[in-house]
Structures are given as structure tokens and as C-alpha cells.
N, C-alpha and C positions, 0 to 999 in steps of 0.2 A: 424819458432818455437817460443814459447813464451817464452820469458827470464823472465819475473819476478815472477816464482814459483822458477826458480834456482835462483836468485837472492837473493829471501827471505828467502831460505833456508841457502845461504850461510850467510848472515846477523846473523841468529838465530845461526846456529852452531858457530859464531866468539862470542858469547855473555858470555865467559868464562873468559876473561883475567883481567877483573874491579872487583876492589872489590865491594858489593854492599853494599849500605848505609843502614841503619837501620833507618832512620828518617822520620815520616810521613809526608808528603806536600802536599800542594793541586795542585799544579805544578811543575811537571821537567821540564826544558828549556834549551835547549841547543842553546847559540848564535852561530852562526856559522858565520864569518868573511873573507871574501876574501880579501887577503893582497899578491896577485898577481903583477906581474911586470907592470900591467896596472896604477898602483896607486903608483905616486911618495912619495917621502917623504913627501912634505906638504900638501898632500892630504890625507897622513896616520896619520899626526898629528893629523889633523881637525876631522879624524874619530874617533880616540884615545881622545880628547877632547869630542866627542858627548857623550862616554860611560860612561866619567866621570860626566857631565852634566845632563844626562839622570837618572843616578842613584841618582843624590843627588837631585832632581827634588821634592818639596814638593808634587805634586801630585801623581806621583809614589811612594812616600814615603807611602802617605795617604794610597794607593792601595793595597800595600806589609802588612800594619799594619791591613787592613781589610780580609787580605786572609785566616784569622783562623790559619791552621798550617805554614803557609809559604810557600813559595818559594825555591827549590832547582837551582841555576843556575850552568852550566858552558860555557867559554867565550872559542871557538876554533879560532886558525887561519889554512887557507888551500890556497895554491897555487898550486903545480903538485901533483900528487895523490901519490909522496913520499915525500910531505910536508905539513902533518896535524898534529898541533899541539896542545893539550890540554895546552892552559895557566893559567887559571884559573878555579876553579870547584873541584868536586863539593861542591857549599856552598850555605846553607840554610839561605834566606834573609828574616827576618820578622819585620824590625825594621829602623828608620833613620841610627844605627850606622853601622849594618851590610850592607845595602846597599849602604853607602857611601862609606867605606871599600872595598866591591867589586871593584867599580866604579873606585875607585883609584888606586887599584891593577893592573887591566884591560890599564889604561891609563898611567902607569909606565912601563909595561912589554915592553921588548924589541922587536921591529920586527921579527916572528921567520923564513919568507922565504919572496920571491921575483919571483917565479917562475911562469909558464904558468899557468891558469886555470883548474883544475881539480875540476869542480864543483859536477859532479855524485860523484867521489871518497871521497866528502867532505860530501856530505848527507849520502854516506853508512857508514861513520864512527859515524856520528852525530845519525843515526838509532843505530848501533852497541852499541853504549854508554845508550841509552835510556832503549834498548830492555836488556841491562845486569844493568841498572840502582837500581831496586830494592825497587824504591817505591811506592809499592803497586798499589792504588786505583787513585793516580795522575795524572791529565792531562798530556798528553805526546807528547811536543812542539819542534819544530826547526825552528828558526829564522836567515835564511838566509840573508844576506847582500854581495852585490857583484854588478859591474857592466858590468858582462857577459851578451852579447847580444844574444848569442847563443852557442849552443853545439852538434850541429848535432842530438838532440833528445836523447842524452845518460841520462840525468836525469830522464827521463818521467818512467823509467821503473825503477829506484830505488824508484821515488818519490810514484809510485804505492807500490811497497812492503812496505814502510813504514806505507800507509793509511792503508793496508791490515794488518798490524800489531798494528794498533790502535795508529799511530802518525799522529797529523797534521804538516805543513810544510806550515808557514808564509813566506814573502818575503819583501824584501829591498832594491828595485832595486835603485841603485844610476845613475841617468841619467845626463852621463858628456857629456856635448855640448862640447866639444876641437873638432876641425877639426882633423880628421884623414887623409885628402887628398885633393887636389886640380887638376882641370884639366883646363888648361889657365889663372890659376889665381884663379880663383872659387871655394869655396869649395865643394868638391865632395859628402865628407858626412861626418856625426859626430856619435860617438858612439851609441848616443839614436836613431838614424835611421838604424843603422848595423844590418844587419838580418830580417827576414820577420815579417812584422809586430808591429815592434818595440821593445824596452826591454820591457816592462810591458808585453805586449801581450805574449813574452816568458815564462815570469816566470808564468803567468798564463795558460798556455798551457802546462809546462813540470815539472814547480816544486812547486807549490801552490797547496794543497790537503789535505782533511783531514776534520773532522767535523768544522764548523766555520773557516774555511780557509781563509784567505785575504792577498791582500799586499798595503803596504804604501809606496809610491814614494817619494825620495829624490832628489830633482832638482838638487842637485849639493853635492860636500864633505862638504861645509861649512852648510848644511841646515840637514847633517847626524843627530845630536844631537835630534835635533826637531819631525824629521820623527821617530825615535827609540822610544824617550818619547811616541808619539802618536799610535806606535805599541805597546808598552809594556802595556799602559794603557789599550787596547783593549784584550792583552794576558789576563791579570790580571783578568781581569771583567768579564772573558769569563762564560758563561753556564758551568754546568757540563759535562765530557766529555761523547764521542760516541752518540750522540742523532743520529740516522741513519736517520732519514730525512732529517737532513741538509747535508748530502754528496753528493747530485746529486746537489744542491746550491754552494755548496765552491767554486767554480772557477769563480763564476759570484760576488763575494764581492772584491771591489777596493775601497780604498781610495787615493785620490791623494795626 
């Protein structure tokens, strides 16, 4: 039985609990950040510092200032399906002051959870937020940051429903090379290798989708801020939304 129409219907039916902002913006962006138990306290701090660094970067600020009507941004943390929290947003960013204030607020916010990783539930909530955002003809984008390497295919149906509703999903997989196990004292596997085809291929096959969709890899938690900057710049300068001829090529776009 095909589940995508049912998921889409459920998402659409849930779009009445959030207030509808009135601002006209170029882009509505949900920053969906995995804070599950695979990320320790030190790694969490590096990721939060990465948000502060990226949103104060001169290149990102210049792209925001050139965006015309500004960019509406929300930061959402998720771990288990019962632990999905809106931490900051919707904020309309248009200059250095608003961008820096958003990055500082995200960096200073306490961690909301540290449970298992319910990526599909996080994507569904981000989709619901965008469908209910009321930002008119803005491009609608979900920006997923996570070190999850597989989820049994659960995210693909949610991704397909979001894309059908006009949303683009980009991904920032964190390539965590810590050993998870050994056999006879030798390394057995790492999080980057766990799952079929590696973490980047998992996101390309099950998460990334929509017009102009792409992923940018963060080689570790310390390089998260640089990877986030590169991804934000691509999102901020993207072409106008919904060019249908880009959809078939979306899954082939990847930035190391």
C-alpha cells in the first residue's frame, strides 16, 4: 500500500496549530538539527558554535542583505518522536544585526533533548511548520543536520510528501569517524560506514529532494560551522522556487 498520500494528508491536516506570519520573504527556512544521544556534550557545543559562526559570517550576511525581502528562519531540535522542539523562530533576517542575533540565540539556547533519532518525525514537523507558515510565494526549504546513517527507509515517504507540497529538503550529514566497535582489537566499523552505502548516500536516497536540492558534508563536528556556511550560501542564492525541470536532477547534487 502506498503511504505517501496518507502522510501528505496527515501533514496538511495538521497545519492549523501555528500562527501564520504576515511578512513577505524570499525564503522560509527550517534549520532541523539532530540532538540525539549520539552527540555528546562537547560535540553539541561545537555544533552550536557553528551556528553562531555561520550567521555572523560576512559572506552569509551579504547574501541575506542581497535577498531583497529577507529570509524567515526557524531553528528546531529533534531526537525521539516525542522530543521535537522549536527553539528559535520564525525570525526574519535581513542584515548583520538580525543574523547575528539569531545565531547568538541559537548558540546560547540549552539543549532540549538527547533521546533516540526520529528523523522522519523531525522532517514531518518541519514540513508542517512550512505548510502553515503563511509566507506566500517564498521558497520553502528544510535544512537537516544529523549524523544518523540509516533509518530503515522511514524518511523517504515523508520526504516525498514534502516535495509534493513544494518543499525542498537539503542535508548536512555529519561524518563522525569515531569507532563503534572492534573485533580482536581491530576497528570493526565507524558511524560513517554504518548502513548501506555510507551516510551521504543514505541522505541522497532518503532525505534530499525537491527543486535544486543538495547536500554538504561536515567531516566532523568541529567543521560543522564551515559546512553550514557553505550550505546557507547555496540556499540564499538559489534560483526562484519550483522549476519543474530541476526535480529529476535534484538527488544528483552533492557538495563534499
